[in-house]
MMTF fields as JSON, N, C-alpha, C and O atoms, coordinates in Angstrom:
{
  "mmtfVersion": "1.0.0",
  "mmtfProducer": "UNKNOWN",
  "numBonds": 495,
  "numAtoms": 496,
  "numGroups": 124,
  "numChains": 1,
  "numModels": 1,
  "chainsPerModel": [1],
  "groupsPerChain": [124],
  "chainIdList": ["A"],
  "bondAtomList": [4, 2, 8, 6, 12, 10, 16, 14, 20, 18, 24, 22, 28, 26, 32, 30, 36, 34, 40, 38, 44, 42, 48, 46, 52, 50, 56, 54, 60, 58, 64, 62, 68, 66, 72, 70, 76, 74, 80, 78, 84, 82, 88, 86, 92, 90, 96, 94, 100, 98, 104, 102, 108, 106, 112, 110, 116, 114, 120, 118, 124, 122, 128, 126, 132, 130, 136, 134, 140, 138, 144, 142, 148, 146, 152, 150, 156, 154, 160, 158, 164, 162, 168, 166, 172, 170, 176, 174, 180, 178, 184, 182, 188, 186, 192, 190, 196, 194, 200, 198, 204, 202, 208, 206, 212, 210, 216, 214, 220, 218, 224, 222, 228, 226, 232, 230, 236, 234, 240, 238, 244, 242, 248, 246, 252, 250, 256, 254, 260, 258, 264, 262, 268, 266, 272, 270, 276, 274, 280, 278, 284, 282, 288, 286, 292, 290, 296, 294, 300, 298, 304, 302, 308, 306, 312, 310, 316, 314, 320, 318, 324, 322, 328, 326, 332, 330, 336, 334, 340, 338, 344, 342, 348, 346, 352, 350, 356, 354, 360, 358, 364, 362, 368, 366, 372, 370, 376, 374, 380, 378, 384, 382, 388, 386, 392, 390, 396, 394, 400, 398, 404, 402, 408, 406, 412, 410, 416, 414, 420, 418, 424, 422, 428, 426, 432, 430, 436, 434, 440, 438, 444, 442, 448, 446, 452, 450, 456, 454, 460, 458, 464, 462, 468, 466, 472, 470, 476, 474, 480, 478, 484, 482, 488, 486, 492, 490],
  "bondOrderList": [1, 1, 1, 1, 1, 1, 1, 1, 1, 1, 1, 1, 1, 1, 1, 1, 1, 1, 1, 1, 1, 1, 1, 1, 1, 1, 1, 1, 1, 1, 1, 1, 1, 1, 1, 1, 1, 1, 1, 1, 1, 1, 1, 1, 1, 1, 1, 1, 1, 1, 1, 1, 1, 1, 1, 1, 1, 1, 1, 1, 1, 1, 1, 1, 1, 1, 1, 1, 1, 1, 1, 1, 1, 1, 1, 1, 1, 1, 1, 1, 1, 1, 1, 1, 1, 1, 1, 1, 1, 1, 1, 1, 1, 1, 1, 1, 1, 1, 1, 1, 1, 1, 1, 1, 1, 1, 1, 1, 1, 1, 1, 1, 1, 1, 1, 1, 1, 1, 1, 1, 1, 1, 1],
  "groupList": [{"groupName": "MET", "atomNameList": ["N", "CA", "C", "O"], "elementList": ["N", "C", "C", "O"], "formalChargeList": [0, 0, 0, 0], "bondAtomList": [1, 0, 2, 1, 3, 2], "bondOrderList": [1, 1, 2], "singleLetterCode": "M", "chemCompType": "L-PEPTIDE LINKING"}, {"groupName": "LYS", "atomNameList": ["N", "CA", "C", "O"], "elementList": ["N", "C", "C", "O"], "formalChargeList": [0, 0, 0, 0], "bondAtomList": [1, 0, 2, 1, 3, 2], "bondOrderList": [1, 1, 2], "singleLetterCode": "K", "chemCompType": "L-PEPTIDE LINKING"}, {"groupName": "ARG", "atomNameList": ["N", "CA", "C", "O"], "elementList": ["N", "C", "C", "O"], "formalChargeList": [0, 0, 0, 0], "bondAtomList": [1, 0, 2, 1, 3, 2], "bondOrderList": [1, 1, 2], "singleLetterCode": "R", "chemCompType": "L-PEPTIDE LINKING"}, {"groupName": "PRO", "atomNameList": ["N", "CA", "C", "O"], "elementList": ["N", "C", "C", "O"], "formalChargeList": [0, 0, 0, 0], "bondAtomList": [1, 0, 2, 1, 3, 2], "bondOrderList": [1, 1, 2], "singleLetterCode": "P", "chemCompType": "L-PEPTIDE LINKING"}, {"groupName": "ASN", "atomNameList": ["N", "CA", "C", "O"], "elementList": ["N", "C", "C", "O"], "formalChargeList": [0, 0, 0, 0], "bondAtomList": [1, 0, 2, 1, 3, 2], "bondOrderList": [1, 1, 2], "singleLetterCode": "N", "chemCompType": "L-PEPTIDE LINKING"}, {"groupName": "ALA", "atomNameList": ["N", "CA", "C", "O"], "elementList": ["N", "C", "C", "O"], "formalChargeList": [0, 0, 0, 0], "bondAtomList": [1, 0, 2, 1, 3, 2], "bondOrderList": [1, 1, 2], "singleLetterCode": "A", "chemCompType": "L-PEPTIDE LINKING"}, {"groupName": "THR", "atomNameList": ["N", "CA", "C", "O"], "elementList": ["N", "C", "C", "O"], "formalChargeList": [0, 0, 0, 0], "bondAtomList": [1, 0, 2, 1, 3, 2], "bondOrderList": [1, 1, 2], "singleLetterCode": "T", "chemCompType": "L-PEPTIDE LINKING"}, {"groupName": "ILE", "atomNameList": ["N", "CA", "C", "O"], "elementList": ["N", "C", "C", "O"], "formalChargeList": [0, 0, 0, 0], "bondAtomList": [1, 0, 2, 1, 3, 2], "bondOrderList": [1, 1, 2], "singleLetterCode": "I", "chemCompType": "L-PEPTIDE LINKING"}, {"groupName": "LEU", "atomNameList": ["N", "CA", "C", "O"], "elementList": ["N", "C", "C", "O"], "formalChargeList": [0, 0, 0, 0], "bondAtomList": [1, 0, 2, 1, 3, 2], "bondOrderList": [1, 1, 2], "singleLetterCode": "L", "chemCompType": "L-PEPTIDE LINKING"}, {"groupName": "ASP", "atomNameList": ["N", "CA", "C", "O"], "elementList": ["N", "C", "C", "O"], "formalChargeList": [0, 0, 0, 0], "bondAtomList": [1, 0, 2, 1, 3, 2], "bondOrderList": [1, 1, 2], "singleLetterCode": "D", "chemCompType": "L-PEPTIDE LINKING"}, {"groupName": "GLN", "atomNameList": ["N", "CA", "C", "O"], "elementList": ["N", "C", "C", "O"], "formalChargeList": [0, 0, 0, 0], "bondAtomList": [1, 0, 2, 1, 3, 2], "bondOrderList": [1, 1, 2], "singleLetterCode": "Q", "chemCompType": "L-PEPTIDE LINKING"}, {"groupName": "HIS", "atomNameList": ["N", "CA", "C", "O"], "elementList": ["N", "C", "C", "O"], "formalChargeList": [0, 0, 0, 0], "bondAtomList": [1, 0, 2, 1, 3, 2], "bondOrderList": [1, 1, 2], "singleLetterCode": "H", "chemCompType": "L-PEPTIDE LINKING"}, {"groupName": "VAL", "atomNameList": ["N", "CA", "C", "O"], "elementList": ["N", "C", "C", "O"], "formalChargeList": [0, 0, 0, 0], "bondAtomList": [1, 0, 2, 1, 3, 2], "bondOrderList": [1, 1, 2], "singleLetterCode": "V", "chemCompType": "L-PEPTIDE LINKING"}, {"groupName": "CYS", "atomNameList": ["N", "CA", "C", "O"], "elementList": ["N", "C", "C", "O"], "formalChargeList": [0, 0, 0, 0], "bondAtomList": [1, 0, 2, 1, 3, 2], "bondOrderList": [1, 1, 2], "singleLetterCode": "C", "chemCompType": "L-PEPTIDE LINKING"}, {"groupName": "SER", "atomNameList": ["N", "CA", "C", "O"], "elementList": ["N", "C", "C", "O"], "formalChargeList": [0, 0, 0, 0], "bondAtomList": [1, 0, 2, 1, 3, 2], "bondOrderList": [1, 1, 2], "singleLetterCode": "S", "chemCompType": "L-PEPTIDE LINKING"}, {"groupName": "TYR", "atomNameList": ["N", "CA", "C", "O"], "elementList": ["N", "C", "C", "O"], "formalChargeList": [0, 0, 0, 0], "bondAtomList": [1, 0, 2, 1, 3, 2], "bondOrderList": [1, 1, 2], "singleLetterCode": "Y", "chemCompType": "L-PEPTIDE LINKING"}, {"groupName": "GLU", "atomNameList": ["N", "CA", "C", "O"], "elementList": ["N", "C", "C", "O"], "formalChargeList": [0, 0, 0, 0], "bondAtomList": [1, 0, 2, 1, 3, 2], "bondOrderList": [1, 1, 2], "singleLetterCode": "E", "chemCompType": "L-PEPTIDE LINKING"}, {"groupName": "GLY", "atomNameList": ["N", "CA", "C", "O"], "elementList": ["N", "C", "C", "O"], "formalChargeList": [0, 0, 0, 0], "bondAtomList": [1, 0, 2, 1, 3, 2], "bondOrderList": [1, 1, 2], "singleLetterCode": "G", "chemCompType": "PEPTIDE LINKING"}, {"groupName": "PHE", "atomNameList": ["N", "CA", "C", "O"], "elementList": ["N", "C", "C", "O"], "formalChargeList": [0, 0, 0, 0], "bondAtomList": [1, 0, 2, 1, 3, 2], "bondOrderList": [1, 1, 2], "singleLetterCode": "F", "chemCompType": "L-PEPTIDE LINKING"}],
  "groupTypeList": [0, 1, 2, 3, 1, 4, 5, 1, 6, 6, 6, 7, 6, 7, 2, 8, 6, 9, 9, 10, 11, 9, 12, 8, 10, 2, 8, 13, 2, 8, 1, 11, 6, 14, 10, 6, 5, 15, 0, 14, 15, 8, 5, 5, 16, 10, 5, 8, 1, 16, 8, 8, 4, 15, 5, 12, 2, 16, 15, 8, 16, 17, 1, 5, 14, 8, 14, 5, 8, 14, 4, 10, 6, 17, 8, 9, 12, 3, 6, 8, 0, 4, 5, 12, 5, 9, 12, 14, 5, 16, 9, 1, 2, 12, 12, 16, 14, 18, 2, 14, 5, 5, 1, 5, 8, 14, 12, 5, 11, 1, 9, 3, 1, 18, 15, 16, 8, 5, 8, 1, 5, 8, 5, 14],
  "groupIdList": [1, 2, 3, 4, 5, 6, 7, 8, 9, 10, 11, 12, 13, 14, 15, 16, 17, 18, 19, 20, 21, 22, 23, 24, 25, 26, 27, 28, 29, 30, 31, 32, 33, 34, 35, 36, 37, 38, 39, 40, 41, 42, 43, 44, 45, 46, 47, 48, 49, 50, 51, 52, 53, 54, 55, 56, 57, 58, 59, 60, 61, 62, 63, 64, 65, 66, 67, 68, 69, 70, 71, 72, 73, 74, 75, 76, 77, 78, 79, 80, 81, 82, 83, 84, 85, 86, 87, 88, 89, 90, 91, 92, 93, 94, 95, 96, 97, 98, 99, 100, 101, 102, 103, 104, 105, 106, 107, 108, 109, 110, 111, 112, 113, 114, 115, 116, 117, 118, 119, 120, 121, 122, 123, 124],
  "secStructList": [7, 7, 7, 7, 6, 6, 7, 7, 7, 7, 7, 7, 7, 7, 7, 7, 7, 2, 2, 2, 2, 2, 2, 2, 2, 2, 2, 2, 2, 2, 2, 6, 7, 7, 2, 2, 2, 2, 2, 2, 2, 2, 2, 2, 2, 2, 2, 2, 2, 2, 2, 2, 2, 2, 2, 2, 2, 2, 2, 2, 6, 6, 1, 1, 7, 2, 2, 2, 2, 2, 2, 2, 2, 7, 7, 7, 2, 2, 2, 2, 2, 2, 2, 2, 2, 2, 2, 2, 2, 2, 2, 2, 2, 2, 2, 2, 2, 2, 2, 2, 2, 2, 2, 2, 2, 2, 2, 2, 6, 6, 7, 2, 2, 2, 2, 2, 2, 2, 2, 2, 2, 2, 2, 7],
  "xCoordList": [180.898, 179.872, 178.561, 177.536, 178.569, 177.344, 177.061, 177.972, 175.775, 175.362, 175.019, 174.674, 175.113, 174.711, 173.237, 172.434, 172.885, 171.522, 170.459, 169.365, 170.757, 169.742, 169.847, 169.229, 170.608, 170.759, 169.485, 168.937, 169.027, 167.849, 168.247, 169.312, 167.417, 167.728, 166.63, 165.493, 166.988, 166.058, 166.196, 167.307, 165.104, 165.13, 165.075, 164.25, 165.955, 165.91, 165.866, 166.233, 165.425, 165.34, 166.231, 166.251, 166.963, 167.761, 167.355, 166.912, 167.507, 167.197, 168.504, 169.321, 168.685, 169.87, 169.441, 168.384, 170.27, 170.029, 170.369, 170.999, 169.955, 170.278, 171.791, 172.294, 172.504, 173.971, 174.589, 175.478, 174.129, 174.638, 174.34, 175.174, 173.157, 172.778, 173.638, 174.033, 173.925, 174.794, 176.174, 176.734, 176.715, 178.03, 177.976, 178.865, 176.948, 176.792, 176.672, 177.289, 175.892, 175.735, 177.069, 177.405, 177.829, 179.127, 180.066, 180.731, 180.117, 180.996, 180.598, 181.452, 179.329, 178.866, 179.109, 179.414, 178.975, 179.266, 180.74, 181.074, 181.62, 183.061, 183.419, 184.307, 182.727, 183.014, 182.251, 182.424, 181.419, 180.607, 179.775, 179.759, 179.093, 178.242, 176.938, 176.851, 175.943, 174.666, 174.747, 175.571, 173.879, 173.841, 173.432, 173.956, 172.51, 172.059, 173.195, 173.403, 173.926, 175.039, 176.107, 176.645, 176.414, 177.448, 177.004, 177.781, 175.776, 175.296, 175.209, 175.477, 174.842, 174.811, 176.205, 176.406, 177.162, 178.551, 179.055, 179.638, 178.828, 179.314, 178.716, 179.427, 177.422, 176.758, 177.308, 177.576, 177.475, 177.979, 179.414, 179.745, 180.265, 181.662, 181.767, 182.519, 181.017, 181.075, 180.534, 181.086, 179.478, 178.918, 179.926, 180.06, 180.634, 181.659, 182.78, 183.24, 183.22, 184.269, 183.811, 184.563, 182.571, 182.043, 181.914, 182.226, 181.454, 181.366, 182.747, 182.912, 183.727, 185.085, 185.656, 186.255, 185.479, 185.968, 185.296, 185.947, 183.998, 183.265, 183.842, 184.116, 184.022, 184.522, 185.924, 186.206, 186.79, 188.162, 188.138, 188.825, 187.355, 187.279, 186.76, 187.323, 185.689, 185.12, 186.124, 186.233, 186.849, 187.826, 188.984, 189.378, 189.526, 190.669, 190.304, 191.158, 189.042, 188.592, 188.218, 187.833, 188.332, 188.045, 186.564, 186.202, 185.711, 184.269, 183.676, 182.589, 184.38, 183.842, 184.977, 186.049, 184.719, 185.698, 185.559, 184.568, 186.566, 186.507, 185.334, 184.67, 185.081, 183.971, 182.624, 181.733, 182.472, 181.221, 181.05, 179.953, 182.14, 182.078, 181.817, 181.147, 182.348, 182.085, 180.59, 180.007, 179.98, 178.536, 177.735, 176.749, 178.162, 177.436, 177.538, 176.55, 178.727, 178.968, 178.811, 178.616, 178.896, 178.847, 180.183, 180.274, 181.219, 182.569, 183.268, 183.048, 184.104, 184.778, 185.934, 186.492, 186.271, 187.306, 188.656, 189.294, 189.133, 190.418, 190.428, 191.44, 189.313, 189.226, 189.364, 190.065, 188.694, 188.783, 190.197, 190.708, 190.828, 192.195, 193.159, 194.028, 193.013, 193.878, 193.68, 194.648, 192.443, 192.162, 192.748, 193.31, 192.62, 193.195, 194.713, 195.325, 195.315, 196.775, 197.216, 198.236, 196.46, 196.801, 196.755, 197.649, 195.713, 195.586, 196.708, 197.292, 197.01, 198.081, 199.427, 200.225, 199.68, 200.941, 201.02, 202.076, 199.913, 199.883, 200.123, 200.86, 199.5, 199.713, 201.184, 201.728, 201.832, 203.255, 204.097, 205.041, 203.76, 204.504, 204.331, 205.284, 203.123, 202.856, 203.636, 204.243, 203.621, 204.354, 205.844, 206.506, 206.371, 207.803, 208.155, 209.212, 207.3, 207.532, 207.53, 208.358, 206.592, 206.527, 207.802, 208.384, 208.227, 209.462, 210.655, 211.454, 210.763, 211.873, 211.866, 212.91, 210.694, 210.59, 210.918, 211.604, 210.426, 210.709, 212.2, 212.76, 212.844, 214.291, 215.047, 215.969, 214.661, 215.327, 215.16, 216.113, 213.964, 213.74, 214.524, 215.071, 214.572, 215.316, 216.795, 217.412, 217.356, 218.768, 218.975, 219.929, 218.091, 218.238, 218.174, 218.887, 217.326, 217.175, 218.005, 217.924, 218.8, 219.656, 218.852, 219.234, 217.717, 216.802, 216.379, 215.34, 217.174, 216.842, 215.511, 214.885, 215.088, 213.822, 212.633, 211.591, 212.803, 211.734, 211.454, 210.298, 212.514, 212.355, 211.729, 210.862, 212.169, 211.597, 210.105, 209.31, 209.734, 208.332, 207.521, 206.392, 208.104, 207.433, 207.21, 206.147, 208.2, 208.053, 206.969, 206.214, 206.894, 205.84, 204.465, 203.5, 204.391, 203.116, 202.681, 201.494, 203.625, 203.301, 202.843, 201.967, 203.431, 203.108, 201.711, 201.09, 201.229, 199.913, 198.76, 197.605],
  "yCoordList": [168.505, 169.489, 168.85, 169.53, 167.589, 166.922, 167.267, 167.412, 167.394, 167.675, 166.363, 165.382, 166.343, 165.137, 164.824, 165.736, 163.551, 163.134, 163.711, 164.041, 163.837, 164.307, 165.806, 166.282, 166.54, 167.977, 168.708, 168.46, 169.605, 170.409, 171.465, 172.071, 171.682, 172.664, 173.711, 173.479, 174.858, 175.94, 176.3, 176.341, 176.556, 176.903, 178.412, 179.078, 178.95, 180.358, 180.43, 179.475, 181.542, 181.726, 182.891, 183.92, 182.732, 183.836, 184.064, 183.142, 185.268, 185.589, 185.904, 186.686, 185.291, 185.51, 185.98, 185.596, 186.811, 187.14, 185.902, 184.971, 185.897, 184.756, 184.579, 183.456, 185.687, 185.601, 185.024, 184.175, 185.474, 184.947, 183.458, 182.686, 183.064, 181.655, 180.814, 179.702, 181.339, 180.622, 180.384, 179.294, 181.408, 181.278, 180.222, 179.377, 180.271, 179.295, 177.879, 176.953, 177.709, 176.383, 175.848, 174.686, 176.703, 176.26, 175.85, 174.817, 176.657, 176.348, 175.034, 174.193, 174.86, 173.636, 172.409, 171.33, 172.574, 171.464, 171.083, 169.9, 172.082, 171.823, 171.191, 170.342, 171.609, 171.096, 169.808, 169.225, 169.371, 168.159, 168.245, 167.321, 169.363, 169.561, 170.216, 170.797, 170.118, 170.759, 172.247, 172.682, 173.004, 174.439, 174.696, 175.602, 173.909, 174.063, 173.798, 174.566, 172.718, 172.387, 173.469, 173.862, 173.949, 174.975, 176.271, 176.882, 176.693, 177.935, 177.818, 178.789, 176.654, 176.439, 176.583, 177.271, 175.923, 175.989, 177.43, 177.926, 178.09, 179.452, 180.411, 181.239, 180.301, 181.184, 180.986, 181.956, 179.741, 179.459, 179.951, 180.567, 179.683, 180.124, 181.644, 182.201, 182.31, 183.77, 184.385, 185.369, 183.827, 184.347, 184.232, 185.155, 183.109, 182.951, 183.973, 184.558, 184.187, 185.186, 186.574, 187.321, 186.913, 188.236, 188.41, 189.475, 187.365, 187.427, 187.648, 188.467, 186.916, 187.035, 188.421, 189.032, 188.923, 190.266, 191.332, 192.269, 191.185, 192.126, 192.13, 193.187, 190.946, 190.831, 191.422, 192.141, 191.124, 191.652, 193.176, 193.85, 193.712, 195.167, 195.828, 196.818, 195.276, 195.841, 195.791, 196.742, 194.691, 194.54, 195.524, 196.2, 195.603, 196.484, 197.958, 198.78, 198.291, 199.671, 199.951, 201.069, 198.933, 199.103, 199.213, 199.715, 198.754, 198.879, 197.746, 197.89, 196.617, 195.473, 194.556, 194.532, 193.81, 192.837, 191.542, 191.323, 190.691, 189.399, 188.557, 187.885, 188.594, 187.785, 188.309, 187.521, 189.619, 190.184, 189.828, 189.491, 189.907, 189.567, 188.083, 187.688, 187.269, 185.835, 185.571, 184.751, 186.273, 186.126, 186.619, 185.995, 187.742, 188.315, 187.456, 187.262, 186.944, 186.253, 184.743, 184.084, 184.192, 182.743, 182.073, 180.845, 182.862, 182.327, 182.223, 183.059, 181.21, 181.068, 182.063, 182.527, 182.372, 183.373, 183.007, 183.891, 181.75, 181.437, 181.711, 182.154, 181.45, 181.747, 183.245, 183.677, 184.029, 185.485, 185.974, 186.856, 185.403, 185.801, 185.502, 186.318, 184.348, 184.004, 184.975, 185.387, 185.339, 186.268, 187.646, 188.281, 188.107, 189.403, 189.356, 190.301, 188.27, 188.12, 188.11, 188.709, 187.438, 187.409, 188.802, 189.185, 189.562, 190.921, 191.8, 192.587, 191.672, 192.474, 192.146, 193.045, 190.869, 190.464, 191.011, 191.474, 190.96, 191.49, 192.994, 193.513, 193.703, 195.143, 195.45, 196.382, 194.675, 194.894, 194.676, 195.426, 193.646, 193.383, 194.528, 194.926, 195.051, 196.159, 197.395, 198.069, 197.693, 198.857, 198.696, 199.64, 197.515, 197.279, 197.396, 197.926, 196.918, 197.046, 198.51, 198.936, 199.281, 200.707, 201.41, 202.206, 201.106, 201.702, 201.375, 202.249, 200.122, 199.671, 200.367, 200.804, 200.468, 201.131, 202.616, 203.177, 203.251, 204.673, 204.903, 205.868, 204.018, 204.129, 203.985, 204.753, 203.004, 202.784, 203.99, 204.402, 204.554, 205.74, 206.936, 207.72, 207.066, 208.161, 208.083, 209.095, 206.887, 206.683, 206.894, 207.556, 206.339, 206.436, 207.88, 208.26, 208.68, 210.08, 211.035, 212.254, 210.462, 211.259, 212.356, 213.526, 211.923, 212.845, 212.271, 211.617, 212.508, 211.953, 212.483, 211.832, 213.649, 214.199, 213.348, 213.317, 212.665, 211.795, 210.691, 210.394, 210.089, 209.018, 209.559, 208.916, 210.742, 211.363, 211.629, 211.427, 212.08, 212.34, 211.039, 211.011, 209.977, 208.671, 208.191, 207.658, 208.376, 207.976, 208.796, 208.268, 210.086, 210.932, 210.466, 210.466, 210.073, 209.578, 208.311, 208.129, 207.448, 206.225, 206.534, 205.857, 207.546, 207.886, 208.493, 208.404, 209.097, 209.763, 208.838, 209.261],
  "zCoordList": [40.261, 40.492, 40.925, 40.966, 41.242, 41.679, 43.128, 43.944, 43.429, 44.799, 45.489, 44.829, 46.799, 47.53, 47.268, 47.07, 47.265, 46.913, 47.83, 47.373, 49.108, 50.045, 50.349, 51.301, 49.568, 49.796, 49.377, 48.303, 50.236, 49.931, 48.902, 49.018, 47.918, 46.883, 46.792, 47.202, 46.25, 45.983, 44.516, 43.989, 43.866, 42.452, 42.297, 42.922, 41.464, 41.098, 39.574, 38.889, 39.062, 37.619, 37.226, 37.901, 36.142, 35.614, 34.165, 33.48, 33.721, 32.334, 31.618, 32.103, 30.474, 29.656, 28.273, 27.773, 27.667, 26.266, 25.45, 25.951, 24.211, 23.351, 23.229, 23.242, 23.11, 23.002, 24.273, 24.198, 25.428, 26.689, 26.811, 27.283, 26.387, 26.454, 25.516, 25.864, 24.338, 23.396, 23.998, 23.876, 24.646, 25.279, 26.381, 26.48, 27.193, 28.275, 27.723, 28.249, 26.682, 26.073, 25.56, 25.785, 24.868, 24.333, 25.456, 25.375, 26.497, 27.623, 28.285, 28.567, 28.528, 29.19, 28.321, 28.83, 27.026, 26.127, 26.238, 26.3, 26.261, 26.376, 27.718, 27.795, 28.769, 30.116, 30.426, 31.497, 29.503, 29.693, 30.969, 31.782, 31.124, 32.289, 31.859, 30.777, 32.699, 32.378, 32.708, 33.512, 32.07, 32.339, 33.791, 34.437, 34.288, 35.674, 36.653, 37.593, 36.433, 37.33, 37.282, 38.317, 36.089, 35.966, 36.638, 37.372, 36.4, 36.998, 38.522, 39.229, 39.027, 40.48, 41.07, 42.071, 40.433, 40.88, 40.828, 41.792, 39.707, 39.507, 40.533, 41.102, 40.764, 41.723, 43.13, 43.839, 43.53, 44.878, 45.045, 46.058, 44.058, 44.136, 44.168, 44.967, 43.302, 43.247, 44.53, 45.024, 45.068, 46.314, 47.454, 48.257, 47.531, 48.57, 48.405, 49.386, 47.163, 46.912, 47.336, 47.963, 46.99, 47.328, 48.843, 49.376, 49.532, 50.995, 51.608, 52.512, 51.111, 51.628, 51.346, 52.231, 50.13, 49.79, 50.646, 51.107, 50.857, 51.701, 53.113, 53.68, 53.666, 55.037, 55.171, 56.129, 54.225, 54.276, 54.199, 54.966, 53.28, 53.117, 54.398, 54.864, 54.958, 56.184, 57.341, 58.115, 57.452, 58.533, 58.356, 59.306, 57.141, 56.903, 57.053, 57.385, 56.81, 56.994, 58.449, 58.791, 59.303, 60.72, 61.047, 62.111, 60.152, 60.358, 61.179, 61.739, 61.259, 62.001, 62.44, 61.835, 63.497, 63.99, 63.204, 62.507, 63.326, 62.642, 63.141, 62.352, 64.44, 64.959, 64.463, 64.144, 64.397, 63.875, 62.4, 61.955, 61.654, 60.228, 60.022, 59.069, 60.916, 60.846, 61.021, 60.312, 61.971, 62.185, 60.986, 60.592, 60.408, 59.27, 58.019, 57.311, 57.749, 56.482, 56.555, 55.534, 57.767, 57.907, 57.644, 57.656, 57.406, 57.194, 58.543, 59.419, 58.719, 60.009, 60.134, 59.14, 61.376, 61.666, 61.047, 60.475, 61.125, 60.49, 58.978, 58.434, 58.31, 56.878, 56.644, 55.73, 57.471, 57.353, 57.646, 56.955, 58.67, 59.021, 57.874, 57.567, 57.245, 56.111, 54.955, 54.318, 54.685, 53.589, 53.878, 52.987, 55.11, 55.496, 55.365, 54.868, 55.806, 55.703, 54.244, 53.904, 53.381, 51.954, 51.35, 50.596, 51.68, 51.149, 51.689, 50.945, 52.966, 53.569, 52.937, 52.673, 52.695, 52.061, 50.645, 50.213, 49.925, 48.554, 48.566, 47.727, 49.522, 49.645, 49.886, 49.293, 50.75, 51.03, 49.783, 49.531, 48.993, 47.752, 46.759, 46.09, 46.669, 45.752, 46.181, 45.348, 47.469, 47.98, 47.719, 47.286, 47.978, 47.753, 46.272, 45.929, 45.411, 43.964, 43.549, 42.744, 44.106, 43.805, 44.265, 43.529, 45.493, 46.012, 45.127, 44.791, 44.758, 43.928, 42.572, 42.087, 41.966, 40.662, 40.785, 39.931, 41.849, 42.052, 42.258, 41.737, 43.016, 43.244, 41.929, 41.655, 41.115, 39.834, 38.915, 38.255, 38.868, 38.034, 38.557, 37.782, 39.869, 40.481, 40.114, 39.781, 40.176, 39.827, 38.329, 37.921, 37.516, 36.061, 35.581, 34.653, 36.208, 35.796, 36.656, 36.507, 37.55, 38.441, 39.135, 39.161, 39.697, 40.357, 41.708, 41.798, 42.769, 44.083, 44.641, 45.477, 44.182, 44.665, 44.203, 44.856, 43.078, 42.586, 43.602, 43.905, 44.122, 45.109, 46.392, 46.984, 46.821, 48.019, 47.829, 48.747, 46.64, 46.334, 46.36, 46.849, 45.834, 45.84, 47.272, 47.589, 48.134, 49.537, 50.231, 51.048, 49.907, 50.48, 50.007, 50.771, 48.747, 48.207, 48.943, 49.217, 49.261, 49.996, 51.417, 51.954, 52.013, 53.396, 53.529, 54.588, 52.474, 52.569, 52.296, 52.342]
}
């Protein structure tokens, strides 16, 4: 979690409750790191995740192109493409799991209309 020696830094201030600070202190003690280093790392990682999630959501909703999102977020297009592909693959797995479960329930309850209803729900 060390930064390069010549890296320019900016200082920000955060306010924590005593309980939040206690939790942070315990964690940093366990990780053998300073609170500043941990919070810097955490903020940067979370910001990148949020930028990526924002870009994927905007792209999948058809609100922006990958190149426009790359300009907005500062993330490169291949990174955005990989994230979109991951979400699309996960969506396909979820849909297939739903179909499989609906089919199993339909067979178990001897109710073919249940499966048809599940397929209609997926189509809408």
